[in-house]
C-alpha positions in Angstrom: -45.9 -27.1 12.5 -49.6 -27.9 13.1 -51.8 -29.2 10.4 -54.8 -27.2 9.3 -56.9 -30.3 9.1 -56.4 -32.4 12.2 -56.5 -36.2 12.0 -59.6 -37.8 13.4 -58.8 -40.0 16.3 -60.7 -42.8 14.7 -58.4 -42.6 11.7 -55.1 -42.1 13.5 -52.3 -44.6 13.0 -49.5 -44.1 15.4 -46.0 -45.5 14.6 -42.9 -45.6 16.7 -39.6 -47.5 17.3 -38.0 -49.1 20.4 -34.4 -48.5 21.2 -32.0 -51.3 22.3 -33.0 -50.4 25.8 -36.8 -50.6 25.0 -37.2 -46.8 25.1 -39.6 -45.1 22.6 -38.4 -42.9 19.8 -39.2 -41.8 16.2 -43.0 -41.4 16.9 -45.1 -40.5 13.8 -48.9 -40.0 13.4 -50.6 -40.6 10.1 -54.1 -40.6 8.9 -53.9 -43.9 7.1 -52.3 -47.3 7.7 -49.1 -47.8 5.8 -48.3 -51.5 4.8 -44.7 -50.5 4.1 -44.1 -48.9 7.4 -41.2 -50.5 9.4 -42.1 -48.9 12.8 -44.2 -50.6 15.4 -47.8 -49.4 15.0 -50.9 -48.8 17.1 -54.1 -50.6 16.4 -55.3 -47.4 14.8 -58.2 -47.1 12.4 -57.8 -50.6 11.0 -58.9 -52.2 14.2 -62.6 -52.0 15.2 -61.9 -51.7 18.9 -59.8 -48.5 18.5 -61.3 -45.7 20.6 -63.9 -48.2 21.9 -62.2 -50.8 24.0 -60.6 -49.8 27.3 -57.1 -48.2 27.0 -57.2 -48.1 23.2 -57.0 -44.4 22.6 -54.2 -41.9 21.7 -54.1 -40.7 25.3 -53.7 -44.3 26.7 -51.0 -45.1 24.1 -49.0 -41.9 24.9 -49.3 -42.8 28.6 -48.0 -46.3 28.0 -45.1 -44.9 26.0 -44.3 -42.4 28.7 -44.7 -44.5 31.9 -44.1 -48.1 30.8 -41.2 -47.6 28.3 -40.1 -43.9 28.5 -38.6 -42.0 25.7 -34.9 -42.1 24.6 -34.5 -38.3 25.1 -36.6 -35.3 26.2 -36.5 -34.2 22.5 -38.1 -37.5 21.4 -40.8 -36.9 24.0 -41.4 -33.4 22.6 -41.5 -34.9 19.0 -44.1 -37.4 20.2 -46.2 -34.6 21.7 -46.0 -32.7 18.4 -47.1 -35.8 16.5 -50.0 -36.6 18.9 -51.0 -32.9 18.7 -52.0 -33.6 15.0 -55.0 -35.7 16.3 -58.2 -33.8 16.7 -59.1 -34.8 20.2 -55.6 -34.6 21.6 -55.9 -31.0 23.0 -54.0 -32.3 26.0 -50.9 -32.7 23.8 -51.3 -29.2 22.4 -51.7 -27.8 25.9 -48.6 -29.6 27.1 -46.6 -28.1 24.2 -48.0 -24.6 24.9 -47.1 -24.8 28.6 -43.6 -25.9 27.8 -43.2 -23.1 25.2 -44.4 -20.4 27.5 -43.0 -21.8 30.7 -46.4 -22.0 32.4 -46.7 -24.2 35.5 -49.6 -24.6 37.9 
């Protein structure tokens, strides 16, 4: 379910886990840094280079998850898209989910 108030990309903190085969799963996006979080975390809003330095954006992070590591299952990839879709400038994630839902292909 989509949030009514999207998370600003500058405030997004993205968390995930690696499987024993180094695949990504359990992706979560939050609007604040959680000191108690046990997942791996992105630079997120607590690092001044987030969204400014090369390859430090939600889009780049998703691409790295997908192409460098891969997801444990297709369902975990879908969950990751749902999580990234919470971020205001991640229309690409919402578009991908919509295309999958309605079976649209170019």
